[in-house]
C-alpha positions as CSV (number, residue, x, y, z in Angstrom):
1,M,-108.5,198.1,-8.3
2,S,-110.8,197.1,-11.1
3,T,-114.2,195.4,-10.8
4,L,-114.5,192.1,-12.6
5,Q,-117.5,191.7,-14.9
6,T,-119.1,188.3,-14.3
7,V,-121.3,186.4,-16.7
8,K,-123.2,183.1,-16.2
9,F,-123.8,180.8,-19.1
10,E,-126.7,178.5,-18.5
11,T,-127.5,175.2,-20.2
12,K,-130.6,173.1,-20.5
13,R,-129.4,170.9,-17.6
14,K,-130.4,172.0,-14.1
15,D,-127.4,173.4,-12.1
16,L,-125.1,173.2,-15.1
17,F,-123.6,176.5,-16.0
18,L,-120.3,178.3,-16.4
19,R,-119.4,181.5,-14.5
20,V,-116.8,183.7,-16.2
21,A,-115.2,187.0,-15.6
22,T,-113.8,189.2,-18.4
23,G,-110.7,191.3,-18.1
24,H,-106.9,190.9,-18.2
25,F,-105.7,187.8,-16.3
26,A,-102.4,186.1,-15.8
27,T,-101.5,182.6,-15.0
28,S,-98.0,181.4,-14.2
29,H,-97.2,181.1,-18.0
30,R,-100.1,182.7,-19.9
31,H,-102.3,185.8,-20.2
32,T,-106.0,185.6,-21.1
33,N,-109.1,187.8,-21.4
34,Y,-111.3,185.3,-19.5
35,Y,-111.3,183.8,-16.1
36,L,-113.4,180.6,-15.6
37,D,-114.8,180.5,-12.1
38,V,-115.4,176.8,-11.4
39,V,-115.1,176.9,-7.7
40,S,-118.8,176.1,-7.1
41,Q,-118.7,173.2,-9.6
42,K,-115.8,171.7,-7.6
43,A,-117.3,172.3,-4.1
44,R,-121.1,172.4,-4.4
45,L,-122.6,168.9,-4.6
46,S,-125.6,169.8,-6.8
47,E,-123.3,171.5,-9.4
48,A,-120.7,168.7,-9.2
49,R,-123.4,166.2,-9.9
50,A,-124.6,168.2,-12.9
51,V,-121.1,168.3,-14.3
52,A,-120.6,164.6,-13.7
53,A,-123.9,163.7,-15.3
54,E,-122.9,165.7,-18.5
55,L,-119.4,164.2,-18.7
56,C,-120.8,160.7,-17.9
57,S,-122.6,160.6,-21.3
58,Y,-119.3,160.5,-23.1
59,Y,-118.1,157.4,-21.4
60,Y,-121.1,155.5,-20.1
61,A,-121.7,153.1,-22.9
62,D,-118.4,152.5,-24.6
63,T,-115.4,153.3,-22.3
64,V,-114.0,151.0,-19.6
65,V,-113.0,153.0,-16.5
66,D,-111.4,151.6,-13.4
67,T,-109.9,154.7,-11.9
68,I,-110.6,158.5,-12.2
69,L,-107.5,160.6,-11.7
70,C,-108.7,164.0,-10.4
71,L,-106.6,167.1,-11.3
72,D,-107.2,170.7,-10.2
73,G,-109.2,169.8,-7.1
74,T,-112.0,168.0,-8.9
75,E,-112.4,165.2,-6.4
76,V,-116.1,166.0,-5.7
77,I,-116.9,165.9,-9.4
78,G,-114.8,162.7,-9.7
79,T,-116.7,161.0,-7.0
80,C,-120.0,161.9,-8.6
81,L,-118.7,160.8,-11.9
82,A,-117.6,157.4,-10.5
83,D,-121.0,157.0,-9.0
84,S,-122.7,157.7,-12.3
85,L,-120.4,155.4,-14.3
86,S,-121.0,152.5,-12.0
87,K,-124.8,152.6,-12.0
88,A,-126.6,149.4,-13.0
89,D,-127.6,149.5,-16.7
90,I,-127.3,147.0,-19.5
91,L,-125.7,149.7,-21.6
92,N,-123.1,150.6,-19.0
93,M,-119.7,149.1,-19.4
94,N,-118.9,149.9,-15.8
95,A,-122.1,148.7,-14.1
96,H,-121.6,147.4,-10.5
97,K,-117.9,148.2,-10.6
98,S,-116.2,149.9,-7.7
99,L,-114.1,152.6,-9.2
100,Y,-111.2,154.3,-7.6
101,V,-111.1,158.1,-7.3
102,I,-107.5,159.4,-6.7
103,T,-105.5,162.6,-6.8
104,P,-101.9,163.0,-7.8
105,E,-99.1,164.2,-5.6
106,M,-96.9,166.9,-7.2
107,T,-93.2,167.1,-6.6
108,S,-91.3,170.4,-6.3
109,G,-90.5,170.0,-10.0
110,N,-94.2,169.7,-10.9
111,Q,-93.9,166.0,-11.7
112,I,-96.7,163.6,-10.7
113,L,-95.9,161.0,-8.1
114,F,-97.9,158.1,-6.9
115,R,-97.0,156.4,-3.6
116,D,-96.6,152.6,-3.3
117,N,-100.1,152.1,-1.8
118,I,-101.7,154.1,-4.7
119,I,-99.9,152.4,-7.5
120,P,-102.2,149.3,-7.5
121,M,-105.0,151.7,-8.4
122,I,-103.0,152.7,-11.5
123,K,-101.1,149.7,-12.6
124,D,-103.0,147.7,-15.3
125,K,-106.0,149.9,-14.8
126,N,-108.1,152.0,-17.3
127,I,-107.7,155.6,-16.2
128,L,-109.9,158.5,-16.9
129,I,-108.2,161.9,-16.4
130,L,-110.5,164.6,-15.0
131,A,-109.5,168.3,-15.1
132,V,-111.1,171.7,-14.7
133,S,-109.7,172.8,-18.1
134,V,-107.4,171.7,-20.8
135,S,-105.7,174.6,-22.6
136,S,-102.0,174.2,-23.2
137,G,-102.3,170.5,-22.4
138,K,-99.2,170.5,-20.2
139,T,-101.0,169.3,-17.1
140,A,-102.9,166.6,-19.0
141,L,-99.7,165.5,-20.7
142,A,-97.9,165.2,-17.3
143,A,-100.8,163.0,-16.1
144,I,-100.6,160.8,-19.2
145,D,-96.8,160.4,-18.7
146,A,-97.3,159.4,-15.1
147,I,-100.0,156.9,-15.8
148,R,-97.9,155.3,-18.5
149,Y,-94.9,155.2,-16.2
150,Y,-96.8,153.5,-13.4
151,G,-98.3,150.9,-15.8
152,G,-101.8,152.3,-16.4
153,K,-103.8,152.9,-19.5
154,V,-105.4,156.2,-20.4
155,T,-108.9,155.8,-21.7
156,G,-109.8,159.5,-22.0
157,I,-109.6,163.0,-20.7
158,A,-112.7,164.9,-19.4
159,S,-112.9,168.5,-18.4
160,I,-115.3,171.4,-17.8
161,F,-113.6,173.6,-20.4
162,S,-111.1,172.8,-23.1
163,T,-109.5,174.5,-26.0
164,E,-108.1,171.1,-27.2
165,K,-109.8,168.2,-28.9
166,D,-107.1,165.8,-28.0
167,V,-103.8,165.5,-26.2
168,I,-101.2,163.4,-28.1
169,G,-104.0,161.4,-29.6
170,Y,-106.1,160.9,-26.5
171,P,-109.6,162.6,-27.0
172,V,-110.7,165.4,-24.7
173,H,-114.4,165.7,-23.9
174,S,-115.5,169.0,-22.3
175,I,-118.8,170.6,-21.5
176,F,-117.7,174.1,-22.7
177,D,-115.1,175.2,-25.3
178,P,-113.9,178.6,-26.7
179,N,-117.0,178.7,-29.0
180,D,-119.0,179.4,-25.9
181,L,-116.9,182.5,-25.0
182,D,-117.0,185.4,-27.4
183,G,-113.5,186.5,-28.3
184,Y,-111.8,184.1,-26.0
185,A,-108.0,184.3,-26.3
186,V,-104.8,183.1,-24.6
187,Y,-101.4,184.6,-25.1
188,R,-97.8,184.1,-24.1
189,P,-96.9,187.0,-21.7
190,H,-94.5,188.7,-24.1
191,E,-97.1,188.5,-26.9
192,C,-100.1,189.7,-25.0
193,P,-101.8,192.6,-26.9
194,M,-103.4,193.8,-23.6
195,C,-100.0,194.3,-22.1
196,K,-98.8,196.1,-25.2
197,A,-101.8,198.4,-25.0
198,G,-100.9,199.3,-21.5
199,M,-103.8,197.5,-19.8
200,K,-103.1,196.6,-16.2
201,I,-103.6,192.9,-15.1
202,D,-106.9,192.6,-13.2
203,A,-106.0,189.4,-11.3
204,L,-103.7,186.5,-11.0
205,I,-105.5,183.2,-11.6
206,N,-105.0,179.5,-11.1
207,S,-107.1,176.4,-10.4
208,H,-107.9,177.6,-6.9
209,G,-109.3,181.0,-7.9
210,F,-108.2,184.6,-8.5
211,S,-106.5,187.3,-6.6
212,K,-107.2,190.9,-7.7
213,L,-104.3,193.2,-8.2
């Protein structure tokens, strides 16, 4: 069993940094040479606040937000972001508003479902999608499709890390991107050069964490 090498990237903002591990990792449909460990950002209040404060700067003055749709277990960050977006300020388009913070329900076919009592928080509302990362864009696209289906309007996509600048025209704002990670790469399993070189997979990864092999 291999030992994962961890690195912490710090920023000028207190409590805002990115923990990563380098190696050979596999998701359900991709292989990559980096694992982004954002568990603390999702669970620790001080780090969630720091993430929210950074993301808030993209939407504070010029984006109307009624509801934050939290993907990948980002509810704590979403709550902090809602609080930041609703603070009283003459420059804030959402001052004094009471924002909704919701999470999607996933069907067995990985489709997003909203129950009848949640739909009023979507229909005719301005929705900000919040995710841990946006790489292939599939999860963000599923969220966009669901919001449209239930009568909402997507006003943006926010994430801790993203390889994409937009998803079907909707801008993605992230704190970190591949330029922060030297040699970051993502491959389809059958195209993975690490597999072709005979390198064993170090861990299976998803939004919950990693499991070493």
